[in-house]
C-alpha positions as CSV (number, residue, x, y, z in Angstrom):
1,M,0.0,0.1,-0.3
2,G,1.5,3.0,-0.7
3,V,1.7,6.3,1.3
4,F,-0.6,9.3,1.5
5,Q,-1.6,12.5,2.7
6,M,-4.8,13.4,4.3
7,I,-5.3,16.6,3.8
8,R,-8.8,18.6,5.6
9,E,-9.7,21.4,3.4
10,V,-12.5,24.5,4.4
11,F,-13.7,25.8,1.6
12,Q,-16.4,29.3,0.7
13,L,-18.6,28.5,-1.1
14,D,-21.3,31.1,-3.1
15,N,-24.4,31.1,-4.6
16,L,-26.5,28.8,-1.6
17,H,-30.3,29.1,-1.7
18,C,-31.5,26.8,-0.1
19,P,-30.8,23.3,1.9
20,S,-31.2,20.6,-1.1
21,C,-28.3,22.4,-2.3
22,V,-26.2,20.8,0.6
23,T,-27.2,17.2,-0.3
24,R,-26.7,18.2,-3.6
25,I,-22.9,19.1,-3.0
26,E,-21.9,16.8,-0.7
27,R,-23.0,13.8,-2.6
28,A,-21.2,14.9,-5.2
29,V,-17.7,15.6,-3.0
30,N,-18.1,12.5,-1.4
31,G,-18.5,10.1,-4.6
32,M,-15.2,12.0,-6.0
33,P,-11.9,9.4,-5.6
34,G,-9.8,10.6,-2.5
35,V,-12.3,12.0,-0.4
36,T,-13.6,10.6,3.0
37,A,-15.7,13.2,4.4
38,A,-17.4,15.8,3.4
39,R,-19.3,18.0,5.3
40,L,-21.7,21.3,4.3
41,A,-23.0,24.1,6.6
42,F,-25.0,25.5,5.1
43,A,-25.6,28.7,7.1
44,A,-21.8,29.5,6.9
45,G,-21.4,28.6,3.5
46,R,-18.5,26.4,4.3
47,L,-17.8,23.2,3.2
48,T,-14.9,21.1,4.9
49,V,-13.6,18.2,3.1
50,E,-11.3,15.4,3.7
51,Y,-9.1,14.0,1.6
52,D,-6.3,11.7,-0.3
53,E,-3.8,14.8,-1.7
54,T,-2.6,11.6,-3.9
55,R,-5.7,11.2,-5.2
56,T,-7.5,14.3,-5.6
57,S,-6.6,17.8,-4.9
58,S,-8.0,21.2,-3.3
59,Q,-8.4,22.6,-7.4
60,A,-10.3,19.1,-8.5
61,I,-13.0,19.8,-5.7
62,A,-13.2,23.7,-6.1
63,D,-13.8,23.0,-9.6
64,A,-16.4,20.1,-9.4
65,V,-18.6,22.1,-6.9
66,G,-18.3,24.9,-9.5
67,R,-19.8,22.8,-12.1
68,L,-22.7,22.5,-10.0
69,G,-23.0,25.7,-9.8
70,Y,-21.2,27.2,-6.6
71,P,-18.1,29.1,-6.4
72,A,-15.7,27.5,-4.1
73,R,-12.4,28.8,-2.3
74,S,-10.1,27.1,0.0
75,L,-10.1,29.2,3.1
76,R,-7.3,26.9,4.8
77,P,-5.9,23.2,4.4
78,E,-4.4,21.4,7.1
79,K,-2.2,18.2,6.1
80,G,-2.1,15.3,8.6
81,V,-5.1,14.6,9.6
């Protein structure tokens, strides 16, 4: 088994209008290779994602969320979680 580095990263999302957005975004991000957890705090507009940086990237996550219509920008990655 290879060595991997887990990252916990928080993204600020724009254009959240209703709680159903939460389900849509969490389902999409949780389905990405390398993502172990994705949780969206609707009121704050913050998506917390834990992922293996050898299988996906911050940019890939932001792009996936952006394709759903919710621009995302990284606030703070934490390595070694």
